[in-house]
C-alpha positions as CSV (number, residue, x, y, z in Angstrom):
1,M,3.4,8.2,17.5
2,L,3.8,4.4,17.7
3,G,0.1,3.8,18.3
4,P,-1.1,4.6,14.8
5,I,1.9,2.8,13.3
6,S,1.2,-0.3,15.3
7,R,-2.5,-0.4,14.3
8,I,-1.5,-0.1,10.7
9,I,1.0,-2.9,11.0
10,L,-1.6,-5.0,12.8
11,R,-4.2,-4.4,10.0
12,L,-1.7,-5.4,7.4
13,I,-0.7,-8.6,9.1
14,V,-4.3,-9.6,9.9
15,G,-5.3,-8.7,6.3
16,F,-2.6,-10.9,5.0
17,L,-3.6,-13.8,7.2
18,V,-7.2,-13.5,6.3
19,G,-6.2,-13.4,2.6
20,K,-4.3,-16.6,3.1
21,A,-7.3,-18.2,4.9
22,V,-5.5,-18.6,8.2
23,F,-8.2,-16.6,9.9
24,S,-11.8,-16.1,9.0
25,A,-13.0,-12.5,8.3
26,E,-14.7,-12.4,11.7
27,D,-11.6,-13.5,13.6
28,G,-9.6,-10.9,11.6
29,N,-11.9,-8.2,12.5
30,A,-11.8,-9.1,16.2
31,L,-7.9,-9.2,16.1
32,S,-7.5,-5.9,14.3
33,S,-9.8,-4.1,16.7
34,D,-8.4,-5.6,19.9
35,P,-6.6,-2.8,21.9
36,E,-4.5,-5.3,23.8
37,I,-2.9,-6.7,20.6
38,A,-2.3,-3.2,19.3
39,A,-0.6,-2.4,22.6
40,L,1.6,-5.5,22.3
41,I,2.7,-4.5,18.8
42,E,3.4,-1.0,20.0
43,M,5.6,-2.4,22.8
44,A,7.4,-4.6,20.2
45,L,8.0,-1.6,18.0
46,A,9.4,0.4,20.9
47,G,11.7,-2.5,21.8
48,A,12.9,-2.7,18.2
49,I,13.7,1.0,18.1
50,W,15.5,0.8,21.4
51,A,17.5,-2.2,20.2
52,G,18.4,-0.5,17.0
53,T,19.6,2.6,18.8
54,E,21.6,0.7,21.3
55,G,23.1,-1.5,18.5
56,W,24.1,1.6,16.5
57,Y,25.7,3.1,19.7
58,W,27.6,-0.1,20.3
59,L,28.8,-0.2,16.7
60,A,30.0,3.4,16.9
61,K,31.9,2.8,20.1
62,R,33.5,-0.4,18.6
63,L,34.5,1.3,15.4
64,G,35.8,4.5,17.1
65,W,33.2,6.8,15.7
66,A,32.1,10.0,17.6
67,T,29.4,9.3,20.1
């Protein structure tokens, strides 16, 4: 499930950077189609979801909520 989401996020970021003239259109195309960069963003999303889950659990324990 994270694979398509990470590719969408990658295309949005690359599109923004191409629009701001940070990258050329050819570089943007190369970045958005690179599977290694997509995998890196997928791992970052998985880490963010994990951190959010663990943070919510920590907050629940600290505030005495049911866990």
